[in-house]
C-alpha positions as a printed NumPy array, in Angstrom:
array([[  2.636,  19.211,   9.782],
       [  5.559,  16.793,   9.394],
       [  3.166,  13.856,   9.832],
       [  1.123,  15.089,   6.88 ],
       [  4.225,  15.254,   4.679],
       [  5.202,  11.752,   5.807],
       [  1.708,  10.52 ,   4.872],
       [  1.816,  12.245,   1.475],
       [  5.21 ,  10.707,   0.686],
       [  4.069,   7.197,   1.552],
       [  0.738,   7.663,  -0.273],
       [  2.62 ,   8.694,  -3.404],
       [  4.812,   5.579,  -3.155],
       [  1.721,   3.361,  -2.898],
       [  0.018,   5.16 ,  -5.788],
       [  3.151,   4.847,  -7.933],
       [  3.169,   1.057,  -7.573],
       [ -0.533,   0.9  ,  -8.403],
       [  0.001,   3.163, -11.429],
       [  2.58 ,   0.643, -12.709],
       [ -0.201,  -1.943, -12.822],
       [  0.799,  -3.74 ,  -9.639],
       [ -1.825,  -5.002,  -7.192],
       [ -1.568,  -5.298,  -3.436],
       [ -1.09 ,  -8.964,  -2.494],
       [ -0.575,  -8.812,   1.244],
       [ -0.278,  -6.347,   4.088],
       [  1.619,  -7.533,   7.154],
       [  1.478,  -5.28 ,  10.218],
       [  4.319,  -5.171,  12.729],
       [  5.7  ,  -2.838,  15.384],
       [  7.518,  -0.648,  12.832],
       [  4.559,  -0.22 ,  10.478],
       [  3.287,  -2.385,   7.653],
       [  4.969,  -4.356,   4.891],
       [  2.979,  -4.191,   1.67 ],
       [  3.594,  -6.697,  -1.097],
       [  2.735,  -5.597,  -4.653],
       [  2.911,  -7.731,  -7.776],
       [  1.674,  -8.484, -11.25 ],
       [  2.687, -11.164, -13.754],
       [  6.142,  -9.662, -14.383],
       [  7.122,  -7.785, -11.23 ],
       [  7.139,  -8.06 ,  -7.432],
       [  7.815,  -5.138,  -5.057],
       [  7.806,  -4.644,  -1.284],
       [  7.185,  -1.387,   0.569],
       [  7.377,  -0.679,   4.298],
       [  5.256,   2.199,   5.542],
       [  5.036,   3.606,   9.038],
       [  2.537,   6.442,   8.979],
       [ -0.822,   5.436,  10.492],
       [ -2.849,   7.278,   7.845],
       [ -0.844,   5.683,   5.029],
       [ -1.462,   2.281,   6.602],
       [ -5.206,   2.984,   6.662],
       [ -5.03 ,   4.198,   3.063],
       [ -3.298,   0.993,   1.918],
       [ -5.738,  -1.19 ,   3.84 ],
       [ -8.707,   0.587,   2.288],
       [ -7.268,   0.162,  -1.209],
       [ -6.598,  -3.518,  -0.527],
       [-10.141,  -4.041,   0.755],
       [-11.708,  -2.412,  -2.303],
       [ -9.354,  -4.298,  -4.612],
       [-10.379,  -7.62 ,  -3.039],
       [-14.054,  -6.71 ,  -3.102],
       [-13.746,  -5.863,  -6.81 ],
       [-12.025,  -9.182,  -7.568],
       [-14.835, -11.17 ,  -5.918],
       [-17.63 ,  -9.78 ,  -8.067]])
């Protein structure tokens, strides 16, 4: 159950950055999790997440964001 709460917390952090109008620029995976870079014209933020489901969630959002930018 603690893993689910950890996922929910990290998902909310990701969603909060996206709600501010930031987009995911890069995701860099490492042994401690993933570093996600968010930015727009005025702001740049970094977030480190460790939960596997939150990492999948961020990757899926990034994929769909990139696919939407290409069309």
